[in-house]
A tleap script that builds the chain and sets N, CA, C and O, in Angstrom:
source leaprc.protein.ff14SB
mol = sequence {
  NMET MET GLY GLY PHE ALA GLN SER GLY THR
  GLU VAL PHE SER LYS ASN GLN LYS PRO VAL
  ILE ARG THR HIE THR SER ILE LYS GLY THR
  ASP ALA GLY THR LYS PRO ILE ILE THR SER
  ALA ILE THR LYS VAL VAL ALA PRO GLU GLU
  ILE GLY GLY MET LEU GLY ILE SER ALA SER
  LEU GLU SER ILE THR ARG VAL ILE ALA PRO
  THR ILE GLY SER PHE VAL LEU GLY SER VAL
  GLY THR TRP ALA PRO GLY VAL VAL SER GLY
  ALA VAL ILE LEU TRP ALA ILE TRP PHE ALA
  TYR ARG ARG ILE VAL LEU ALA LYS ALA HIE
  VAL GLU PRO ASP THR GLN PRO ALA GLU PRO
  CYS CYS CALA
}
set mol.1.N position { -14.251 -108.001 -161.656 }
set mol.1.CA position { -14.345 -109.415 -161.379 }
set mol.1.C position { -15.564 -110.005 -162.079 }
set mol.1.O position { -15.459 -111.024 -162.761 }
set mol.2.N position { -16.722 -109.363 -161.910 }
set mol.2.CA position { -17.930 -109.876 -162.565 }
set mol.2.C position { -17.809 -109.799 -164.076 }
set mol.2.O position { -18.317 -110.663 -164.790 }
set mol.3.N position { -17.138 -108.767 -164.563 }
set mol.3.CA position { -16.945 -108.651 -165.998 }
set mol.3.C position { -16.185 -109.847 -166.547 }
set mol.3.O position { -16.475 -110.320 -167.646 }
set mol.4.N position { -15.215 -110.338 -165.787 }
set mol.4.CA position { -14.461 -111.513 -166.201 }
set mol.4.C position { -15.346 -112.740 -166.269 }
set mol.4.O position { -15.236 -113.530 -167.207 }
set mol.5.N position { -16.241 -112.918 -165.272 }
set mol.5.CA position { -17.157 -114.049 -165.298 }
set mol.5.C position { -18.131 -113.951 -166.463 }
set mol.5.O position { -18.394 -114.940 -167.147 }
set mol.6.N position { -18.661 -112.760 -166.684 }
set mol.6.CA position { -19.599 -112.562 -167.793 }
set mol.6.C position { -18.904 -112.782 -169.123 }
set mol.6.O position { -19.467 -113.385 -170.038 }
set mol.7.N position { -17.701 -112.299 -169.224 }
set mol.7.CA position { -16.956 -112.469 -170.464 }
set mol.7.C position { -16.683 -113.944 -170.703 }
set mol.7.O position { -16.835 -114.421 -171.828 }
set mol.8.N position { -16.286 -114.674 -169.677 }
set mol.8.CA position { -16.005 -116.103 -169.829 }
set mol.8.C position { -17.262 -116.855 -170.240 }
set mol.8.O position { -17.215 -117.736 -171.099 }
set mol.9.N position { -18.393 -116.500 -169.619 }
set mol.9.CA position { -19.635 -117.179 -169.966 }
set mol.9.C position { -20.063 -116.905 -171.391 }
set mol.9.O position { -20.541 -117.806 -172.079 }
set mol.10.N position { -19.898 -115.679 -171.841 }
set mol.10.CA position { -20.270 -115.319 -173.198 }
set mol.10.C position { -19.367 -116.026 -174.204 }
set mol.10.O position { -19.830 -116.489 -175.247 }
set mol.11.N position { -18.097 -116.106 -173.891 }
set mol.11.CA position { -17.161 -116.745 -174.803 }
set mol.11.C position { -17.436 -118.236 -174.932 }
set mol.11.O position { -17.229 -118.812 -176.001 }
set mol.12.N position { -17.895 -118.861 -173.869 }
set mol.12.CA position { -18.175 -120.295 -173.915 }
set mol.12.C position { -19.336 -120.579 -174.853 }
set mol.12.O position { -19.302 -121.560 -175.597 }
set mol.13.N position { -20.371 -119.732 -174.831 }
set mol.13.CA position { -21.568 -119.987 -175.628 }
set mol.13.C position { -21.517 -119.375 -177.021 }
set mol.13.O position { -22.442 -119.572 -177.809 }
set mol.14.N position { -20.476 -118.650 -177.337 }
set mol.14.CA position { -20.360 -118.013 -178.638 }
set mol.14.C position { -19.688 -118.951 -179.632 }
set mol.14.O position { -18.726 -119.641 -179.297 }
set mol.15.N position { -20.205 -118.970 -180.858 }
set mol.15.CA position { -19.595 -119.799 -181.903 }
set mol.15.C position { -18.310 -119.158 -182.424 }
set mol.15.O position { -17.345 -119.858 -182.729 }
set mol.16.N position { -18.297 -117.832 -182.524 }
set mol.16.CA position { -17.126 -117.110 -182.985 }
set mol.16.C position { -16.664 -116.196 -181.851 }
set mol.16.O position { -17.284 -115.164 -181.594 }
set mol.17.N position { -15.588 -116.568 -181.178 }
set mol.17.CA position { -15.174 -115.878 -179.965 }
set mol.17.C position { -14.401 -114.586 -180.217 }
set mol.17.O position { -14.366 -113.725 -179.339 }
set mol.18.N position { -13.793 -114.425 -181.364 }
set mol.18.CA position { -12.975 -113.229 -181.598 }
set mol.18.C position { -13.775 -111.930 -181.524 }
set mol.18.O position { -13.322 -111.000 -180.858 }
set mol.19.N position { -14.935 -111.812 -182.166 }
set mol.19.CA position { -15.700 -110.554 -182.013 }
set mol.19.C position { -16.154 -110.311 -180.575 }
set mol.19.O position { -16.208 -109.167 -180.123 }
set mol.20.N position { -16.478 -111.378 -179.863 }
set mol.20.CA position { -16.911 -111.229 -178.473 }
set mol.20.C position { -15.755 -110.706 -177.623 }
set mol.20.O position { -15.945 -109.824 -176.785 }
set mol.21.N position { -14.564 -111.247 -177.838 }
set mol.21.CA position { -13.393 -110.807 -177.080 }
set mol.21.C position { -13.078 -109.349 -177.397 }
set mol.21.O position { -12.767 -108.574 -176.493 }
set mol.22.N position { -13.154 -108.965 -178.676 }
set mol.22.CA position { -12.891 -107.574 -179.054 }
set mol.22.C position { -13.909 -106.626 -178.421 }
set mol.22.O position { -13.545 -105.558 -177.930 }
set mol.23.N position { -15.167 -107.014 -178.434 }
set mol.23.CA position { -16.218 -106.173 -177.858 }
set mol.23.C position { -16.007 -106.002 -176.356 }
set mol.23.O position { -16.059 -104.884 -175.843 }
set mol.24.N position { -15.772 -107.091 -175.661 }
set mol.24.CA position { -15.565 -107.010 -174.214 }
set mol.24.C position { -14.323 -106.201 -173.874 }
set mol.24.O position { -14.322 -105.442 -172.905 }
set mol.25.N position { -13.278 -106.354 -174.655 }
set mol.25.CA position { -12.059 -105.596 -174.406 }
set mol.25.C position { -12.291 -104.104 -174.581 }
set mol.25.O position { -11.815 -103.303 -173.777 }
set mol.26.N position { -13.021 -103.724 -175.629 }
set mol.26.CA position { -13.286 -102.298 -175.837 }
set mol.26.C position { -14.191 -101.735 -174.746 }
set mol.26.O position { -14.007 -100.591 -174.329 }
set mol.27.N position { -15.153 -102.505 -174.282 }
set mol.27.CA position { -16.039 -102.051 -173.206 }
set mol.27.C position { -15.244 -101.868 -171.914 }
set mol.27.O position { -15.408 -100.867 -171.217 }
set mol.28.N position { -14.395 -102.820 -171.602 }
set mol.28.CA position { -13.586 -102.719 -170.381 }
set mol.28.C position { -12.611 -101.546 -170.469 }
set mol.28.O position { -12.384 -100.857 -169.475 }
set mol.29.N position { -12.035 -101.315 -171.640 }
set mol.29.CA position { -11.118 -100.186 -171.810 }
set mol.29.C position { -11.819 -98.853 -171.639 }
set mol.29.O position { -11.280 -97.936 -171.020 }
set mol.30.N position { -13.012 -98.747 -172.183 }
set mol.30.CA position { -13.790 -97.525 -172.030 }
set mol.30.C position { -14.177 -97.311 -170.579 }
set mol.30.O position { -14.102 -96.191 -170.072 }
set mol.31.N position { -14.585 -98.363 -169.915 }
set mol.31.CA position { -14.962 -98.281 -168.510 }
set mol.31.C position { -13.772 -97.855 -167.651 }
set mol.31.O position { -13.914 -97.031 -166.748 }
set mol.32.N position { -12.623 -98.412 -167.934 }
set mol.32.CA position { -11.423 -98.051 -167.165 }
set mol.32.C position { -11.001 -96.615 -167.433 }
set mol.32.O position { -10.409 -95.976 -166.563 }
set mol.33.N position { -11.289 -96.101 -168.606 }
set mol.33.CA position { -10.921 -94.728 -168.932 }
set mol.33.C position { -11.870 -93.690 -168.391 }
set mol.33.O position { -11.459 -92.559 -168.128 }
set mol.34.N position { -13.138 -94.043 -168.215 }
set mol.34.CA position { -14.115 -93.055 -167.755 }
set mol.34.C position { -14.127 -92.876 -166.243 }
set mol.34.O position { -14.466 -91.792 -165.768 }
set mol.35.N position { -13.775 -93.883 -165.479 }
set mol.35.CA position { -13.817 -93.755 -164.012 }
set mol.35.C position { -12.902 -92.644 -163.498 }
set mol.35.O position { -13.348 -91.838 -162.681 }
set mol.36.N position { -11.647 -92.563 -163.935 }
set mol.36.CA position { -10.809 -91.452 -163.458 }
set mol.36.C position { -11.316 -90.082 -163.896 }
set mol.36.O position { -11.166 -89.104 -163.163 }
set mol.37.N position { -11.910 -90.003 -165.078 }
set mol.37.CA position { -12.439 -88.728 -165.563 }
set mol.37.C position { -13.609 -88.273 -164.701 }
set mol.37.O position { -13.691 -87.104 -164.324 }
set mol.38.N position { -14.504 -89.191 -164.392 }
set mol.38.CA position { -15.656 -88.853 -163.560 }
set mol.38.C position { -15.206 -88.462 -162.156 }
set mol.38.O position { -15.694 -87.478 -161.600 }
set mol.39.N position { -14.285 -89.222 -161.584 }
set mol.39.CA position { -13.777 -88.908 -160.248 }
set mol.39.C position { -13.112 -87.542 -160.218 }
set mol.39.O position { -13.322 -86.765 -159.287 }
set mol.40.N position { -12.321 -87.253 -161.221 }
set mol.40.CA position { -11.657 -85.958 -161.294 }
set mol.40.C position { -12.668 -84.825 -161.420 }
set mol.40.O position { -12.532 -83.793 -160.763 }
set mol.41.N position { -13.681 -85.014 -162.262 }
set mol.41.CA position { -14.702 -83.981 -162.432 }
set mol.41.C position { -15.456 -83.728 -161.129 }
set mol.41.O position { -15.752 -82.581 -160.792 }
set mol.42.N position { -15.762 -84.785 -160.408 }
set mol.42.CA position { -16.479 -84.628 -159.140 }
set mol.42.C position { -15.632 -83.849 -158.146 }
set mol.42.O position { -16.135 -82.946 -157.478 }
set mol.43.N position { -14.351 -84.187 -158.039 }
set mol.43.CA position { -13.505 -83.504 -157.062 }
set mol.43.C position { -13.274 -82.041 -157.409 }
set mol.43.O position { -12.996 -81.234 -156.522 }
set mol.44.N position { -13.386 -81.684 -158.688 }
set mol.44.CA position { -13.192 -80.290 -159.078 }
set mol.44.C position { -14.445 -79.443 -158.889 }
set mol.44.O position { -14.351 -78.233 -158.683 }
set mol.45.N position { -15.606 -80.064 -158.956 }
set mol.45.CA position { -16.863 -79.317 -158.908 }
set mol.45.C position { -17.420 -79.216 -157.492 }
set mol.45.O position { -18.010 -78.198 -157.131 }
set mol.46.N position { -17.242 -80.246 -156.699 }
set mol.46.CA position { -17.861 -80.325 -155.385 }
set mol.46.C position { -16.994 -79.618 -154.340 }
set mol.46.O position { -15.770 -79.573 -154.460 }
set mol.47.N position { -17.638 -79.077 -153.331 }
set mol.47.CA position { -16.926 -78.441 -152.217 }
set mol.47.C position { -16.059 -79.488 -151.502 }
set mol.47.O position { -16.434 -80.659 -151.436 }
set mol.48.N position { -14.912 -79.075 -150.972 }
set mol.48.CA position { -13.987 -80.038 -150.357 }
set mol.48.C position { -14.605 -80.907 -149.263 }
set mol.48.O position { -14.255 -82.081 -149.145 }
set mol.49.N position { -15.510 -80.357 -148.470 }
set mol.49.CA position { -16.107 -81.158 -147.397 }
set mol.49.C position { -17.166 -82.144 -147.896 }
set mol.49.O position { -17.614 -82.998 -147.131 }
set mol.50.N position { -17.567 -82.043 -149.146 }
set mol.50.CA position { -18.582 -82.933 -149.699 }
set mol.50.C position { -18.018 -83.960 -150.681 }
set mol.50.O position { -18.778 -84.751 -151.239 }
set mol.51.N position { -16.719 -83.965 -150.899 }
set mol.51.CA position { -16.126 -84.851 -151.909 }
set mol.51.C position { -16.374 -86.317 -151.582 }
set mol.51.O position { -16.770 -87.085 -152.459 }
set mol.52.N position { -16.150 -86.715 -150.336 }
set mol.52.CA position { -16.330 -88.120 -149.958 }
set mol.52.C position { -17.749 -88.609 -150.203 }
set mol.52.O position { -17.959 -89.699 -150.735 }
set mol.53.N position { -18.710 -87.802 -149.814 }
set mol.53.CA position { -20.109 -88.181 -150.021 }
set mol.53.C position { -20.471 -88.295 -151.483 }
set mol.53.O position { -21.169 -89.228 -151.880 }
set mol.54.N position { -20.003 -87.353 -152.294 }
set mol.54.CA position { -20.322 -87.393 -153.724 }
set mol.54.C position { -19.641 -88.565 -154.419 }
set mol.54.O position { -20.230 -89.180 -155.309 }
set mol.55.N position { -18.411 -88.883 -154.026 }
set mol.55.CA position { -17.754 -90.048 -154.608 }
set mol.55.C position { -18.474 -91.332 -154.210 }
set mol.55.O position { -18.546 -92.275 -154.998 }
set mol.56.N position { -19.004 -91.370 -152.997 }
set mol.56.CA position { -19.797 -92.518 -152.565 }
set mol.56.C position { -21.084 -92.651 -153.355 }
set mol.56.O position { -21.463 -93.751 -153.754 }
set mol.57.N position { -21.755 -91.533 -153.581 }
set mol.57.CA position { -22.979 -91.556 -154.388 }
set mol.57.C position { -22.672 -91.993 -155.811 }
set mol.57.O position { -23.428 -92.761 -156.405 }
set mol.58.N position { -21.567 -91.506 -156.356 }
set mol.58.CA position { -21.166 -91.896 -157.707 }
set mol.58.C position { -20.925 -93.395 -157.794 }
set mol.58.O position { -21.370 -94.044 -158.741 }
set mol.59.N position { -20.220 -93.951 -156.805 }
set mol.59.CA position { -19.962 -95.396 -156.798 }
set mol.59.C position { -21.255 -96.187 -156.632 }
set mol.59.O position { -21.416 -97.247 -157.237 }
set mol.60.N position { -22.170 -95.683 -155.821 }
set mol.60.CA position { -23.456 -96.365 -155.628 }
set mol.60.C position { -24.270 -96.380 -156.914 }
set mol.60.O position { -24.845 -97.404 -157.280 }
set mol.61.N position { -24.317 -95.235 -157.601 }
set mol.61.CA position { -25.058 -95.182 -158.862 }
set mol.61.C position { -24.446 -96.109 -159.905 }
set mol.61.O position { -25.162 -96.750 -160.674 }
set mol.62.N position { -23.129 -96.177 -159.925 }
set mol.62.CA position { -22.463 -97.079 -160.865 }
set mol.62.C position { -22.835 -98.533 -160.565 }
set mol.62.O position { -23.098 -99.312 -161.481 }
set mol.63.N position { -22.855 -98.890 -159.287 }
set mol.63.CA position { -23.213 -100.255 -158.908 }
set mol.63.C position { -24.664 -100.571 -159.259 }
set mol.63.O position { -24.972 -101.670 -159.720 }
set mol.64.N position { -25.545 -99.610 -159.040 }
set mol.64.CA position { -26.958 -99.819 -159.364 }
set mol.64.C position { -27.139 -100.031 -160.864 }
set mol.64.O position { -27.917 -100.887 -161.284 }
set mol.65.N position { -26.425 -99.255 -161.666 }
set mol.65.CA position { -26.577 -99.405 -163.112 }
set mol.65.C position { -26.049 -100.742 -163.606 }
set mol.65.O position { -26.498 -101.243 -164.637 }
set mol.66.N position { -25.099 -101.326 -162.882 }
set mol.66.CA position { -24.597 -102.649 -163.269 }
set mol.66.C position { -25.642 -103.728 -163.041 }
set mol.66.O position { -25.540 -104.812 -163.616 }
set mol.67.N position { -26.646 -103.456 -162.212 }
set mol.67.CA position { -27.733 -104.403 -161.983 }
set mol.67.C position { -28.930 -104.071 -162.867 }
set mol.67.O position { -29.514 -104.960 -163.487 }
set mol.68.N position { -29.296 -102.794 -162.924 }
set mol.68.CA position { -30.511 -102.393 -163.632 }
set mol.68.C position { -30.364 -102.512 -165.148 }
set mol.68.O position { -31.273 -103.010 -165.813 }
set mol.69.N position { -29.250 -102.070 -165.701 }
set mol.69.CA position { -29.089 -102.065 -167.158 }
set mol.69.C position { -29.192 -103.460 -167.775 }
set mol.69.O position { -29.910 -103.612 -168.763 }
set mol.70.N position { -28.521 -104.481 -167.257 }
set mol.70.CA position { -28.687 -105.807 -167.853 }
set mol.70.C position { -30.104 -106.365 -167.695 }
set mol.70.O position { -30.597 -107.089 -168.560 }
set mol.71.N position { -30.749 -106.020 -166.578 }
set mol.71.CA position { -32.119 -106.485 -166.369 }
set mol.71.C position { -33.058 -105.876 -167.402 }
set mol.71.O position { -33.849 -106.587 -168.022 }
set mol.72.N position { -32.974 -104.566 -167.589 }
set mol.72.CA position { -33.813 -103.903 -168.591 }
set mol.72.C position { -33.446 -104.367 -169.988 }
set mol.72.O position { -34.323 -104.604 -170.819 }
set mol.73.N position { -32.153 -104.499 -170.250 }
set mol.73.CA position { -31.712 -104.950 -171.572 }
set mol.73.C position { -32.202 -106.338 -171.919 }
set mol.73.O position { -32.620 -106.578 -173.051 }
set mol.74.N position { -32.162 -107.256 -170.970 }
set mol.74.CA position { -32.644 -108.606 -171.264 }
set mol.74.C position { -34.155 -108.641 -171.421 }
set mol.74.O position { -34.678 -109.413 -172.226 }
set mol.75.N position { -34.871 -107.801 -170.650 }
set mol.75.CA position { -36.319 -107.722 -170.823 }
set mol.75.C position { -36.674 -107.203 -172.217 }
set mol.75.O position { -37.528 -107.769 -172.899 }
set mol.76.N position { -36.013 -106.125 -172.630 }
set mol.76.CA position { -36.277 -105.546 -173.952 }
set mol.76.C position { -35.881 -106.527 -175.050 }
set mol.76.O position { -36.593 -106.669 -176.045 }
set mol.77.N position { -34.761 -107.197 -174.874 }
set mol.77.CA position { -34.300 -108.174 -175.856 }
set mol.77.C position { -35.298 -109.315 -176.005 }
set mol.77.O position { -35.606 -109.735 -177.121 }
set mol.78.N position { -35.800 -109.811 -174.888 }
set mol.78.CA position { -36.740 -110.928 -174.939 }
set mol.78.C position { -38.124 -110.550 -175.417 }
set mol.78.O position { -38.779 -111.353 -176.082 }
set mol.79.N position { -38.590 -109.354 -175.100 }
set mol.79.CA position { -39.969 -108.990 -175.438 }
set mol.79.C position { -40.103 -108.300 -176.790 }
set mol.79.O position { -41.139 -108.427 -177.443 }
set mol.80.N position { -39.072 -107.571 -177.224 }
set mol.80.CA position { -39.196 -106.814 -178.471 }
set mol.80.C position { -38.415 -107.460 -179.606 }
set mol.80.O position { -38.974 -107.728 -180.669 }
set mol.81.N position { -37.149 -107.708 -179.393 }
set mol.81.CA position { -36.330 -108.307 -180.441 }
set mol.81.C position { -34.869 -107.942 -180.269 }
set mol.81.O position { -34.503 -107.189 -179.366 }
set mol.82.N position { -34.044 -108.484 -181.142 }
set mol.82.CA position { -32.604 -108.301 -180.994 }
set mol.82.C position { -32.154 -106.874 -181.303 }
set mol.82.O position { -31.091 -106.462 -180.841 }
set mol.83.N position { -32.917 -106.125 -182.055 }
set mol.83.CA position { -32.535 -104.759 -182.404 }
set mol.83.C position { -32.841 -103.768 -181.276 }
set mol.83.O position { -32.250 -102.689 -181.232 }
set mol.84.N position { -33.739 -104.113 -180.383 }
set mol.84.CA position { -34.257 -103.172 -179.399 }
set mol.84.C position { -33.235 -102.680 -178.367 }
set mol.84.O position { -33.226 -101.482 -178.083 }
set mol.85.N position { -32.378 -103.526 -177.791 }
set mol.85.CA position { -31.431 -102.981 -176.792 }
set mol.85.C position { -30.528 -101.893 -177.354 }
set mol.85.O position { -30.216 -100.929 -176.655 }
set mol.86.N position { -30.108 -102.032 -178.590 }
set mol.86.CA position { -29.271 -100.995 -179.202 }
set mol.86.C position { -30.024 -99.689 -179.384 }
set mol.86.O position { -29.477 -98.612 -179.150 }
set mol.87.N position { -31.279 -99.786 -179.800 }
set mol.87.CA position { -32.092 -98.581 -179.995 }
set mol.87.C position { -32.382 -97.910 -178.651 }
set mol.87.O position { -32.296 -96.688 -178.534 }
set mol.88.N position { -32.724 -98.707 -177.645 }
set mol.88.CA position { -32.998 -98.144 -176.320 }
set mol.88.C position { -31.734 -97.500 -175.747 }
set mol.88.O position { -31.799 -96.405 -175.188 }
set mol.89.N position { -30.592 -98.166 -175.882 }
set mol.89.CA position { -29.327 -97.597 -175.391 }
set mol.89.C position { -29.005 -96.298 -176.110 }
set mol.89.O position { -28.592 -95.325 -175.479 }
set mol.90.N position { -29.190 -96.274 -177.420 }
set mol.90.CA position { -28.944 -95.051 -178.185 }
set mol.90.C position { -29.856 -93.921 -177.751 }
set mol.90.O position { -29.421 -92.774 -177.652 }
set mol.91.N position { -31.131 -94.237 -177.490 }
set mol.91.CA position { -32.076 -93.214 -177.042 }
set mol.91.C position { -31.678 -92.662 -175.674 }
set mol.91.O position { -31.768 -91.456 -175.443 }
set mol.92.N position { -31.242 -93.529 -174.774 }
set mol.92.CA position { -30.819 -93.083 -173.445 }
set mol.92.C position { -29.582 -92.192 -173.561 }
set mol.92.O position { -29.496 -91.164 -172.889 }
set mol.93.N position { -28.636 -92.573 -174.400 }
set mol.93.CA position { -27.427 -91.767 -174.580 }
set mol.93.C position { -27.759 -90.412 -175.201 }
set mol.93.O position { -27.229 -89.390 -174.767 }
set mol.94.N position { -28.624 -90.392 -176.204 }
set mol.94.CA position { -29.026 -89.117 -176.805 }
set mol.94.C position { -29.730 -88.223 -175.788 }
set mol.94.O position { -29.501 -87.014 -175.760 }
set mol.95.N position { -30.580 -88.812 -174.955 }
set mol.95.CA position { -31.236 -88.035 -173.909 }
set mol.95.C position { -30.208 -87.467 -172.939 }
set mol.95.O position { -30.313 -86.305 -172.547 }
set mol.96.N position { -29.202 -88.273 -172.539 }
set mol.96.CA position { -28.171 -87.805 -171.605 }
set mol.96.C position { -27.355 -86.664 -172.209 }
set mol.96.O position { -27.013 -85.708 -171.512 }
set mol.97.N position { -27.043 -86.761 -173.496 }
set mol.97.CA position { -26.300 -85.681 -174.164 }
set mol.97.C position { -27.142 -84.413 -174.202 }
set mol.97.O position { -26.645 -83.328 -173.901 }
set mol.98.N position { -28.408 -84.543 -174.568 }
set mol.98.CA position { -29.314 -83.390 -174.615 }
set mol.98.C position { -29.459 -82.752 -173.238 }
set mol.98.O position { -29.417 -81.528 -173.110 }
set mol.99.N position { -29.632 -83.584 -172.204 }
set mol.99.CA position { -29.780 -83.093 -170.845 }
set mol.99.C position { -28.520 -82.359 -170.392 }
set mol.99.O position { -28.600 -81.264 -169.834 }
set mol.100.N position { -27.360 -82.963 -170.634 }
set mol.100.CA position { -26.101 -82.333 -170.235 }
set mol.100.C position { -25.879 -81.034 -170.996 }
set mol.100.O position { -25.401 -80.056 -170.420 }
set mol.101.N position { -26.215 -81.012 -172.272 }
set mol.101.CA position { -26.063 -79.793 -173.068 }
set mol.101.C position { -26.919 -78.670 -172.501 }
set mol.101.O position { -26.459 -77.537 -172.358 }
set mol.102.N position { -28.156 -78.991 -172.181 }
set mol.102.CA position { -29.054 -77.976 -171.616 }
set mol.102.C position { -28.572 -77.486 -170.263 }
set mol.102.O position { -28.631 -76.291 -169.976 }
set mol.103.N position { -28.093 -78.408 -169.425 }
set mol.103.CA position { -27.688 -78.042 -168.069 }
set mol.103.C position { -26.341 -77.328 -168.020 }
set mol.103.O position { -26.125 -76.482 -167.153 }
set mol.104.N position { -25.439 -77.655 -168.932 }
set mol.104.CA position { -24.089 -77.106 -168.855 }
set mol.104.C position { -23.896 -75.973 -169.855 }
set mol.104.O position { -23.583 -74.848 -169.463 }
set mol.105.N position { -24.076 -76.256 -171.127 }
set mol.105.CA position { -23.759 -75.275 -172.169 }
set mol.105.C position { -24.771 -74.136 -172.180 }
set mol.105.O position { -24.390 -72.966 -172.153 }
set mol.106.N position { -26.047 -74.469 -172.220 }
set mol.106.CA position { -27.054 -73.417 -172.278 }
set mol.106.C position { -27.128 -72.626 -170.976 }
set mol.106.O position { -27.432 -71.433 -170.994 }
set mol.107.N position { -26.856 -73.271 -169.860 }
set mol.107.CA position { -26.875 -72.557 -168.582 }
set mol.107.C position { -25.766 -71.516 -168.541 }
set mol.107.O position { -25.972 -70.418 -168.022 }
set mol.108.N position { -24.606 -71.837 -169.072 }
set mol.108.CA position { -23.510 -70.869 -169.105 }
set mol.108.C position { -23.809 -69.738 -170.076 }
set mol.108.O position { -23.396 -68.603 -169.839 }
set mol.109.N position { -24.517 -70.022 -171.164 }
set mol.109.CA position { -24.835 -68.999 -172.154 }
set mol.109.C position { -25.870 -68.007 -171.615 }
set mol.109.O position { -25.889 -66.849 -172.034 }
set mol.110.N position { -26.722 -68.446 -170.699 }
set mol.110.CA position { -27.784 -67.576 -170.180 }
set mol.110.C position { -27.388 -66.817 -168.928 }
set mol.110.O position { -28.213 -66.099 -168.364 }
set mol.111.N position { -26.172 -66.952 -168.487 }
set mol.111.CA position { -25.725 -66.187 -167.328 }
set mol.111.C position { -25.571 -64.740 -167.757 }
set mol.111.O position { -24.788 -64.418 -168.650 }
set mol.112.N position { -26.325 -63.884 -167.108 }
set mol.112.CA position { -26.290 -62.474 -167.486 }
set mol.112.C position { -25.189 -61.760 -166.719 }
set mol.112.O position { -24.972 -62.039 -165.540 }
set mol.113.N position { -24.508 -60.860 -167.364 }
set mol.113.CA position { -23.461 -60.109 -166.660 }
set mol.113.C position { -24.085 -59.191 -165.619 }
set mol.113.O position { -25.284 -58.912 -165.639 }
set mol.114.N position { -23.247 -58.740 -164.727 }
set mol.114.CA position { -23.694 -57.842 -163.669 }
set mol.114.C position { -24.229 -56.555 -164.293 }
set mol.114.O position { -23.498 -55.861 -165.000 }
set mol.115.N position { -25.488 -56.234 -164.039 }
set mol.115.CA position { -26.129 -55.081 -164.695 }
set mol.115.C position { -26.083 -53.821 -163.838 }
set mol.115.O position { -26.584 -52.778 -164.258 }
set mol.116.N position { -25.493 -53.897 -162.646 }
set mol.116.CA position { -25.421 -52.703 -161.814 }
set mol.116.C position { -24.338 -51.773 -162.340 }
set mol.116.O position { -23.281 -52.222 -162.784 }
set mol.117.N position { -24.611 -50.475 -162.287 }
set mol.117.CA position { -23.598 -49.547 -162.779 }
set mol.117.C position { -22.366 -49.555 -161.884 }
set mol.117.O position { -22.465 -49.693 -160.664 }
set mol.118.N position { -21.231 -49.407 -162.496 }
set mol.118.CA position { -19.985 -49.409 -161.750 }
set mol.118.C position { -19.844 -48.098 -160.981 }
set mol.118.O position { -20.157 -47.023 -161.493 }
set mol.119.N position { -19.370 -48.209 -159.752 }
set mol.119.CA position { -19.153 -47.017 -158.931 }
set mol.119.C position { -17.763 -46.478 -159.228 }
set mol.119.O position { -16.835 -47.248 -159.478 }
set mol.120.N position { -17.619 -45.187 -159.203 }
set mol.120.CA position { -16.275 -44.640 -159.431 }
set mol.120.C position { -15.344 -45.049 -158.302 }
set mol.120.O position { -15.736 -45.073 -157.136 }
set mol.121.N position { -14.135 -45.365 -158.655 }
set mol.121.CA position { -13.189 -45.875 -157.669 }
set mol.121.C position { -12.551 -44.765 -156.825 }
set mol.121.O position { -12.184 -45.005 -155.675 }
set mol.122.N position { -12.416 -43.591 -157.364 }
set mol.122.CA position { -11.646 -42.568 -156.652 }
set mol.122.C position { -12.488 -41.351 -156.265 }
set mol.122.O position { -11.941 -40.252 -156.177 }
set mol.123.N position { -13.738 -41.494 -156.041 }
set mol.123.CA position { -14.589 -40.345 -155.740 }
set mol.123.C position { -14.557 -39.949 -154.291 }
set mol.123.O position { -15.229 -38.995 -153.897 }
savepdb mol mol.pdb
quit
């Protein structure tokens, strides 16, 4: 709902509305595609009795980012320049990829196999 209001406001003040409409459409499509993926991942990783709580936390974090990100973006845009929000967003995304890689991929690579000697089965 808010995305529709923001999109309408941006389109009113834009001289060329076609790029704005394309950008908003791609953002909304990406957002609609990632929510089911995140929900599915949470339900597969979390214990069954904790699913409701984790989905609630996920929704809360999503709501918080809808407030914090535009606030930080407008501050950076106003104080640094028009190039800054893109650079800051790129840096945050690169950090998230690096963090996820370290936590998921490298953690799985460092899991050591069971080093205890196997006991004979029929002794």
